[in-house]
N, C-alpha and C positions, 0 to 999 in steps of 0.2 A: 363558541370560541372554549375550550378545556384549557385551566391554568398551568402550566408548565410545573408547579410544584405539584400537584394532583397526579403527573406523571413521573414520580420519582420511580416505582417500582416496575415498570417496564422498561424504564432506560438501566437499570441495574440485573435485571434478569435477562434483556436481551445482550447485555454487555457480558456476562456471564456462559450465555449459550453460546455467544460467538467464540469466546474465549476457547469452549471447550471443542468446539467443531474444528476451528481453526488448528488446535494440539493436535486433534485427530488427522486433518487433512494433510500437517506439514510432518509430524511424526510417526503415525503410524502407516500411512497410504504411501506408497511409490509416486503418486500425482506429479510431486515438484522434484524428482531426483534428477533429471536431467535439465533444471532451469540454468544450471553452472556446471560447465564442463571444465576439466582441467585442461591448463594453459602446457601447449607444446613444448618441450624443453623446461617444464617447471624448473628442475634444478638450475639450469643454465641463467635463466630471469632472475631468479632468487638470487642468484650468486651476482650478476649485475647490478640488480637493484639495490640490494642490503648496503655497500658501500653508499649509497647517496644520502640514507637517513631520510627518506621521503615523508614528511610529517603528515598524519590523518589528514585526510581532505580529499575534495574530488577535482580531478584533474583533466584536462583535454589534452592531447597530444597528436598533432601540433595544435599549436594553442597562437592563434592570430592577436595581437593586441588591440586591433581597431578592424574596422571594416574595410580600411582602407589598405592596410596592410595584406587582409585575404586576397586582393586583386594582386598581389605583387609577384613576379616570377620563381621567386626565393619560398614564398610561401606554398606555392602551387607545385613547385618542385616535392617540398615535403611532404604534401598529400599523395602525391604518385608514387615515392619512394615508398611511403607506408614506414613504422605501423600508423594506422588511424585509429586512435581508441580513446574511450571516456574510461577514465581510471578511478575507483573507490581506493582511498588505502585508510585500513584500519589499524589500531591500537594496536602495536607485537602484544604477545602475550597470548594465555590461555582465551577462549571464546565462550563469556561466562553470559547465560541466559538471563538472568535474575532482572537486571535492569531494562533487558530488551521487553520482556515480557511484562513488568509493570507498566512502561510506557505503551505495550498494544493494549492492554487490558484500559489505560486511562484514553486512549485513542478511541477504544469501543465506547466507553462511555460519554465522550464527546460527539462521538456519531450517533449517538442515542438520545443525546440532548437536542441535536440538531432535527431528529425525526420527530422529537416530542414538539418541537417547536411546530414545526411544519402542520404535522398532523393535528396539534393542539388549537392551531388558527383555523384550520380548515373544519374542525369537529366539535359537537356540544360534548359535554358528558351524557353518557348513553349512548354514544354512538354505535352503531351495530361492527361486529367482529370486521366484515370484508371491508368495511370504510377505513378503518382504523389499520386494517393490514396494508391497504393498497399507500395510502401516504404514508403511514411509516416505512414500510418494505422499500418503496421506490427512492426515497429519501436515502435511506440507509445504503441501498446498492448503489446509489450514484458516489455517496462518501468512501464506500469501499474499494470502488471497482473503478471509476473511471478516470481518478488521477493516475492510472497506471498507464493511460494510452500515450499521454507526450512521452514517454520514455522511448517507445520505439518509434513516434513519427519523428521526433526529434534527435535523438542519441542512441536510435538504432539498435535497441534491446530487442531481442527476440519475439516476433510476434507468436509463437506459440508459448512464451512465458506470459506475456501480456494477455493473452486468451485465456490461460490457465487462472491467472489473477483475476479476472473478469467472472469466470464461472466461481471461484470463492467468492467473490463479492455478491454473487446472485445469492450463492447459498446463506451468506452472512444476513444479506437484505430480506431473505424469506424467513430466517428463522427472529429476527427483528420485527418484519413485518407480524410475525405469529405471536410472538410476545406482547407487542402491543393492542393487538386484536383479543388477545386473551386477557388482557390485564388492565383494558379500557376501563377509567372510571365511569359508573353508574350515575344516571341522572339524579 
């Protein structure tokens, strides 16, 4: 067993590597360019929604208030007529990246801590590169990738977006595994 406190360096280095890789993937490569497409008749939709002053949050349309309501003819008619959607409303104003980037880096540190915990429980100081790579890499992959799947399963997010997010998670998992294998403390 390796103490979590001995693994601070691979935690931080892996978070930095993931942060840089994700910046390249999302800002320089066209990989995610088609994840969100323009809404047909966007101007008309914005004009119709603006007077409602919908507060930021997550919404489902139509929304049944109970399981019993889902069986009513009125709710079934709403589903048939459409639109049926899951909608996230963000605050008005410029899209600033600072807070989101800070939260992403913090998330990467948290994934690194969990990877360190799992690998540290399984491996002693002085473990070889491949063992540390496997435990930390798989744990990080799980943290970065698998949480996206329920969005496609339950909320009908495009599977192509989820698959791309999973591939991103694989890259981040490999980088995390590599950092842990490289920086695993000696015996």
